[in-house]
C-alpha positions as CSV (number, residue, x, y, z in Angstrom):
1,M,0.0,0.0,0.0
2,S,1.2,3.5,-0.8
3,H,1.8,6.2,1.8
4,K,1.5,10.0,1.9
5,K,3.5,12.1,4.2
6,R,1.6,14.3,6.7
7,G,4.0,16.3,8.9
8,S,6.2,14.0,10.8
9,T,3.9,11.0,10.6
10,V,3.0,8.5,7.9
11,R,-0.6,8.4,6.7
12,K,-2.1,5.2,5.4
13,S,-4.3,5.6,2.3
14,R,-8.0,4.9,3.0
15,A,-7.7,3.6,6.6
16,L,-10.6,3.2,9.0
17,C,-10.4,3.0,12.8
18,V,-13.4,1.3,14.4
19,I,-13.8,1.5,18.2
20,P,-16.5,-1.0,19.3
21,A,-18.3,0.2,22.4
22,R,-21.7,-1.3,23.2
23,G,-23.7,-0.1,26.1
24,G,-24.5,-3.4,27.8
25,S,-21.4,-4.0,29.9
26,K,-22.2,-6.6,32.6
27,R,-19.2,-6.8,34.9
28,I,-18.4,-3.1,35.0
29,P,-21.6,-1.0,34.4
30,R,-21.1,1.8,31.8
31,K,-17.6,0.6,31.4
32,N,-16.9,2.3,28.1
33,V,-17.7,5.8,29.4
34,R,-16.6,5.3,33.0
35,D,-14.1,7.9,34.3
36,F,-10.5,6.7,34.1
37,C,-7.9,9.0,35.6
38,G,-9.9,12.1,34.8
39,K,-11.8,11.4,31.6
40,P,-14.1,8.7,30.0
41,I,-11.9,5.7,29.2
42,I,-13.1,5.7,25.6
43,A,-11.5,9.1,25.1
44,Y,-8.0,7.7,25.3
45,S,-8.6,5.4,22.3
46,I,-10.3,8.1,20.3
47,E,-7.5,10.6,21.0
48,A,-4.7,8.1,20.2
49,A,-6.3,7.2,16.9
50,M,-6.8,10.8,15.9
51,E,-3.4,12.0,17.0
52,S,-1.7,9.2,14.9
53,K,-3.0,11.0,11.8
54,L,-3.2,7.7,10.0
55,F,-7.0,7.3,9.5
56,D,-9.4,8.8,7.1
57,E,-12.0,8.2,9.8
58,V,-12.1,7.3,13.4
59,M,-15.6,6.0,14.2
60,V,-17.3,4.4,17.3
61,S,-19.7,1.6,16.7
62,T,-22.3,1.7,19.5
63,D,-25.9,1.0,20.3
64,D,-25.9,3.5,23.1
65,E,-26.8,7.2,22.8
66,E,-24.7,8.3,25.8
67,I,-21.6,6.6,24.4
68,A,-22.3,8.2,21.0
69,E,-22.5,11.6,22.6
70,V,-19.2,11.1,24.5
71,A,-17.5,9.8,21.4
72,R,-18.6,12.8,19.3
73,A,-17.5,15.2,22.1
74,H,-14.0,13.7,21.9
75,G,-13.8,14.0,18.1
76,A,-14.9,10.6,16.9
77,S,-17.6,10.0,14.2
78,V,-20.8,8.0,14.9
79,P,-22.4,8.1,11.5
80,F,-24.8,5.3,12.3
81,M,-25.9,3.2,15.4
82,R,-25.1,-0.5,15.8
83,S,-27.9,-2.9,15.1
84,A,-29.5,-5.1,17.7
85,K,-28.0,-8.1,16.0
86,T,-24.5,-7.0,16.7
87,S,-25.3,-5.6,20.2
88,D,-26.1,-8.9,22.0
89,D,-23.8,-11.0,24.1
90,F,-23.1,-13.4,21.2
91,A,-22.0,-11.0,18.5
92,T,-18.2,-11.2,17.9
93,T,-15.9,-8.2,17.2
94,A,-15.6,-9.5,13.6
95,D,-19.4,-9.4,13.3
96,V,-19.4,-5.7,14.4
97,L,-16.6,-4.8,11.9
98,E,-18.3,-6.6,9.1
99,E,-21.5,-4.6,9.8
100,V,-19.5,-1.3,9.8
101,L,-17.7,-2.1,6.5
102,T,-21.0,-3.1,4.9
103,E,-22.7,0.1,6.0
104,Y,-19.9,2.3,4.7
105,K,-19.9,0.4,1.4
106,A,-23.6,1.1,1.1
107,R,-22.7,4.8,1.6
108,G,-20.1,4.6,-1.2
109,R,-17.0,4.4,1.0
110,S,-14.4,1.7,1.2
111,F,-11.1,1.3,3.0
112,D,-7.8,-0.5,2.4
113,A,-6.9,-1.0,6.0
114,L,-9.1,-1.6,9.0
115,C,-8.0,-1.0,12.6
116,C,-10.0,-2.2,15.6
117,L,-9.1,-0.2,18.6
118,Y,-10.8,-1.2,21.9
119,A,-12.7,1.3,23.9
120,T,-11.0,0.3,27.2
121,A,-7.4,0.7,26.0
122,P,-6.1,3.7,27.8
123,F,-2.5,2.6,27.4
124,V,-2.6,2.8,23.6
125,T,-0.6,5.6,22.1
126,P,-0.3,7.2,18.6
127,A,3.3,5.9,18.4
128,R,2.1,2.3,18.9
129,I,-0.5,2.7,16.2
130,V,2.3,4.0,13.9
131,E,4.4,1.0,14.8
132,A,1.5,-1.3,13.9
133,F,1.1,0.3,10.4
134,A,4.8,0.0,9.9
135,L,4.5,-3.8,10.6
136,L,1.6,-4.1,8.2
137,D,3.8,-2.5,5.5
138,T,6.3,-5.3,5.8
139,G,3.9,-7.3,3.5
140,V,1.7,-9.1,6.1
141,D,-2.1,-9.1,6.3
142,S,-2.7,-8.4,9.9
143,V,-1.0,-7.1,13.1
144,I,-2.1,-8.0,16.7
145,S,-1.0,-6.2,19.8
146,A,0.4,-8.8,22.3
147,V,2.3,-9.2,25.5
148,R,4.6,-12.0,26.5
149,F,3.3,-14.3,29.3
150,S,5.0,-13.4,32.5
151,F,5.4,-17.0,33.4
152,P,6.0,-19.9,30.9
153,P,2.6,-21.5,30.1
154,Q,4.5,-24.7,29.3
155,R,5.1,-25.2,33.1
156,A,1.4,-24.7,34.0
157,F,-0.5,-27.0,36.3
158,R,-3.9,-28.5,35.5
159,V,-6.3,-30.3,37.7
160,E,-7.1,-33.9,36.8
161,D,-9.7,-35.8,38.9
162,G,-9.1,-33.3,41.7
163,Q,-5.3,-33.9,41.6
164,V,-2.6,-31.5,40.4
165,A,-0.8,-32.5,37.2
166,W,1.6,-30.9,34.9
167,W,0.0,-29.6,31.7
168,M,3.2,-30.4,29.8
169,P,5.1,-32.9,32.0
170,K,8.1,-32.9,29.6
171,H,8.8,-29.3,30.7
172,A,8.4,-29.9,34.4
173,L,12.1,-29.4,35.0
174,T,12.9,-27.2,31.9
175,R,14.6,-23.9,32.8
176,S,12.4,-20.9,32.0
177,Q,15.1,-19.4,29.8
178,D,15.1,-22.5,27.6
179,L,11.4,-22.5,26.8
180,E,9.9,-20.8,23.7
181,P,8.5,-17.4,24.5
182,L,4.7,-17.3,24.2
183,Y,2.4,-14.3,23.9
184,H,-1.2,-13.4,24.5
185,D,-3.6,-10.7,23.2
186,A,-2.9,-7.3,24.8
187,G,-6.5,-6.2,24.3
188,Q,-5.6,-3.0,22.6
189,L,-5.6,-3.1,18.8
190,Y,-5.9,-5.2,15.7
191,L,-4.9,-4.0,12.3
192,A,-5.6,-5.8,9.0
193,R,-5.9,-5.3,5.3
194,T,-9.6,-5.0,4.7
195,E,-9.5,-7.6,1.9
196,A,-7.9,-10.2,4.1
197,F,-10.3,-9.5,7.0
198,R,-13.4,-9.9,4.8
199,R,-12.0,-13.0,3.2
200,E,-11.5,-14.8,6.5
201,H,-14.0,-12.9,8.8
202,A,-11.2,-12.8,11.4
203,L,-8.9,-10.2,12.8
204,V,-6.0,-12.6,12.9
205,C,-6.0,-13.3,9.2
206,G,-3.6,-14.3,6.5
207,V,0.1,-13.7,7.4
208,S,0.2,-12.0,10.8
209,R,2.8,-10.3,13.0
210,L,2.8,-9.3,16.6
211,L,3.2,-5.8,18.0
212,V,4.8,-6.8,21.2
213,L,4.1,-4.5,24.1
214,P,5.8,-4.3,27.5
215,D,3.9,-5.4,30.7
216,A,3.8,-1.8,31.9
217,E,1.5,-0.9,28.9
218,V,-0.9,-3.7,29.3
219,Q,-3.7,-4.5,31.7
220,D,-6.9,-6.5,31.2
221,I,-9.9,-4.6,32.6
222,D,-12.7,-7.0,33.3
223,T,-13.4,-6.3,37.0
224,L,-13.4,-3.3,39.3
225,Q,-10.2,-4.6,40.8
226,D,-8.6,-4.7,37.3
227,W,-9.8,-1.1,36.9
228,K,-8.0,0.1,40.0
229,I,-4.8,-1.8,39.0
230,A,-5.0,-0.2,35.5
231,E,-5.4,3.3,36.9
232,D,-2.4,2.7,39.2
233,K,-0.3,1.4,36.4
234,F,-1.4,4.3,34.1
235,R,-0.5,7.0,36.7
236,N,2.9,5.4,37.3
237,L,3.5,5.1,33.5
238,K,2.6,8.8,33.0
239,G,4.3,10.0,36.1
240,L,1.1,11.2,37.6
241,N,2.0,9.9,41.1
242,E,4.8,12.3,41.5
């Protein structure tokens, strides 16, 4: 894909950023617009995407009017509301993105690259988004933000008939430094060539690469305790505790 220079950044031709943010969060009520270190948590994702200057449009896919208002107030587009079909507990992120692309196509717009940026990703930065696009330009089809497991999964325990057993007994005594590094989703962003995504209906599609992030920039936010940990990590990372 070709690039055009815009200031000190690189702009991807016809790139769309989609921030999925439905209103029905169960574990943390109103999670996507809850205050996180001084502003709605979704604002961090919107601002990072816009400040990267890589997207033709930064849009929020939501079924919730309050979320739509907050999104627009922070500069995102909400050109249409999410359907009931993609707002229930069974719809996947890929389903949401397919709906967005289909709606844009009906409006005469198409995109070469598609970025899914989660609404609860306050650690994401414009620089990391630029890195992801640079990886996409190495000739791959998709890029996934990831973080290395802090402990080797190969040495995990499992419970078998109430008894502890090694998950991979052959590695019970293997030194950690001799085990293959493994990674898991960092819960921040997915970037893909639109053609590859639509062909496979998957964010990890075709030939993929990892955007590996440090532990300090990653925190799952599924519970209120997670939320507090994330705020503490964020303040520490940004020097807000000083």
